[in-house]
C-alpha positions as CSV (number, residue, x, y, z in Angstrom):
1,M,-138.2,89.9,186.4
2,V,-140.0,92.9,188.5
3,F,-139.9,96.3,190.0
4,V,-141.1,98.6,192.2
5,L,-141.4,101.9,191.7
6,R,-142.3,103.8,195.5
7,L,-144.1,107.3,194.0
8,N,-143.4,110.7,196.0
9,H,-140.4,110.3,198.9
10,R,-140.2,112.8,201.8
11,I,-137.3,112.8,203.6
12,F,-139.1,113.6,206.3
13,R,-141.4,111.9,206.5
14,D,-141.4,109.0,204.2
15,K,-138.4,107.8,205.2
16,R,-139.0,104.6,207.2
17,I,-142.3,103.6,205.2
18,S,-139.4,103.9,202.0
19,T,-137.2,102.2,203.4
20,H,-139.6,98.9,204.4
21,C,-141.1,99.0,200.7
22,A,-137.6,98.6,199.5
23,L,-136.7,95.6,202.2
24,V,-139.9,94.1,201.4
25,A,-140.0,93.9,197.5
26,R,-136.2,92.9,198.2
27,A,-137.2,90.0,200.9
28,F,-139.6,89.2,198.6
29,G,-138.4,89.0,195.2
30,A,-138.2,91.5,193.4
31,E,-135.2,93.2,191.2
32,K,-135.1,96.6,192.5
33,V,-136.6,100.1,193.5
34,F,-137.2,102.7,191.9
35,Y,-138.2,105.9,193.6
36,S,-138.7,109.2,192.9
37,G,-139.7,112.3,194.9
38,E,-136.4,113.9,196.5
39,R,-133.6,112.3,196.6
40,D,-132.4,110.6,199.1
41,K,-128.4,109.4,199.9
42,K,-129.4,107.6,203.4
43,L,-132.6,105.7,202.0
44,E,-130.0,103.9,199.2
45,E,-127.4,103.4,201.6
46,S,-129.6,101.6,203.8
47,V,-130.7,99.7,201.0
48,K,-127.2,99.2,199.1
49,K,-126.2,98.0,203.3
50,T,-128.9,95.6,203.8
51,A,-128.8,94.1,200.0
52,N,-124.9,93.3,200.3
53,K,-125.1,92.4,203.6
54,W,-128.3,89.5,203.1
55,G,-127.3,89.0,199.5
56,G,-129.6,89.2,196.2
57,G,-127.6,91.5,194.1
58,F,-131.3,93.6,195.0
59,G,-130.7,97.9,194.3
60,I,-132.3,101.3,194.7
61,E,-132.5,103.8,191.8
62,Y,-133.8,107.3,192.2
63,V,-135.9,108.4,189.4
64,R,-136.0,112.9,188.9
65,N,-139.7,111.9,186.7
66,W,-142.0,108.7,187.9
67,K,-143.9,109.2,184.7
68,S,-141.4,109.9,182.2
69,F,-140.1,106.3,184.1
70,V,-143.5,105.1,184.0
71,E,-144.6,105.3,180.4
72,G,-140.6,104.8,179.4
73,F,-141.0,100.7,180.8
74,P,-140.5,98.0,179.0
75,G,-143.1,95.9,180.6
76,K,-146.6,95.6,181.9
77,K,-147.3,98.5,185.0
78,I,-149.3,97.4,188.0
79,H,-150.7,100.6,190.3
80,L,-151.8,99.3,193.5
81,T,-154.3,101.0,195.3
82,M,-157.5,100.9,197.4
83,Y,-159.6,101.6,194.2
84,G,-158.6,98.8,192.0
85,I,-159.8,95.8,190.7
86,P,-159.1,93.4,193.4
87,L,-156.3,91.3,193.0
88,P,-157.7,87.8,193.3
89,E,-159.4,88.4,190.0
90,K,-156.5,89.7,188.1
91,I,-153.9,87.5,189.4
92,R,-153.2,85.0,187.4
93,E,-153.3,87.6,184.3
94,I,-150.6,89.7,185.9
95,R,-148.7,85.9,186.5
96,K,-148.5,85.2,182.0
97,E,-146.4,88.9,182.6
98,K,-142.5,88.3,183.1
99,N,-141.3,92.3,183.2
100,I,-143.6,94.2,185.6
101,L,-143.1,97.6,187.7
102,V,-145.4,97.8,190.7
103,I,-146.2,101.1,191.7
104,V,-146.5,101.6,195.6
105,G,-147.6,105.3,197.2
106,G,-146.7,107.6,198.9
107,E,-148.3,111.6,198.8
108,K,-151.7,111.9,197.4
109,V,-151.2,109.6,194.4
110,P,-151.4,111.5,190.6
111,S,-154.3,111.0,188.8
112,E,-151.6,110.0,185.6
113,V,-151.0,106.9,186.9
114,Y,-154.1,105.9,187.1
115,K,-154.2,106.3,183.3
116,L,-150.4,105.0,183.0
117,S,-150.6,101.8,184.8
118,D,-151.7,98.6,182.6
119,W,-153.7,97.8,186.0
120,N,-155.3,99.4,189.0
121,V,-155.1,96.7,191.5
122,S,-156.6,96.2,195.0
123,I,-155.1,95.2,197.7
124,T,-158.5,95.6,199.8
125,L,-161.2,97.7,199.5
126,Q,-160.2,100.3,203.1
127,P,-157.1,102.2,203.5
128,H,-154.5,100.2,203.7
129,S,-150.3,100.6,203.8
130,E,-148.0,100.8,200.8
131,V,-145.9,98.1,202.7
132,A,-148.4,95.7,203.5
133,A,-149.8,95.7,199.8
134,L,-147.2,94.8,198.4
135,A,-146.0,92.5,200.0
136,V,-149.7,90.5,199.2
137,F,-148.9,91.2,196.2
138,L,-145.6,89.9,195.6
139,H,-146.7,87.5,197.7
140,E,-149.4,86.5,195.2
141,Y,-146.9,87.3,192.4
142,F,-145.0,84.7,193.4
143,Q,-147.0,82.5,194.7
144,G,-145.0,82.3,197.9
145,K,-141.4,81.7,196.4
146,E,-139.8,83.8,198.6
147,F,-139.9,81.5,201.4
148,R,-137.4,78.7,199.7
149,K,-135.3,82.2,197.7
150,K,-131.8,81.8,197.6
151,F,-129.6,85.5,198.4
152,K,-126.4,84.8,196.4
153,N,-123.8,86.3,197.6
154,A,-125.2,86.7,201.1
155,K,-122.6,87.1,204.4
156,V,-125.8,86.7,206.9
157,R,-128.6,84.0,206.9
158,V,-131.4,83.3,209.7
159,V,-131.6,79.4,210.3
160,P,-134.7,79.2,210.6
161,Q,-135.6,77.3,214.8
162,E,-139.0,77.2,216.5
163,R,-137.0,79.9,219.2
164,G,-134.3,81.9,220.0
165,K,-132.6,83.2,217.2
166,K,-129.8,81.9,214.9
167,V,-128.0,84.0,212.1
168,L,-124.3,81.7,210.4
169,D,-122.3,84.5,209.8
170,L,-121.0,82.9,206.3
171,G,-118.2,85.3,206.2
172,E,-116.5,87.4,203.6
């Protein structure tokens, strides 16, 4: 199972970025996103509303103390950073793990994150978005299976087509 921890959410600055991290986590196959920093009921409601409409049972949960949470996580921890070992060099090893916590930063990432992580993995060696890093990592981890993922209890579903938008209402 794949879980995501979004570090140090700041309501005023990060509402869209944290929401997008959660949306990417859900769409690409993670089970749940946890976040630290400032508690944000609007963020939680937005993510729950999306999961309810689009299906899949995805969850979001606030953690007051990120460090205790990471220390107590019963699996391997992967920190996405531009300073780590390039993803292609580690992804096969990481894929062997079935219970992982993917850590994405917010404001300045505390040095303890690097120490507590089993892997510090780079998604390029350049500055980048945590949303993009999470998407790239999950795509590689799941080997593109997000394109075929079916979401249980969905109320709507996109019908792929060359042009236009078609969304099926699956009812309640």
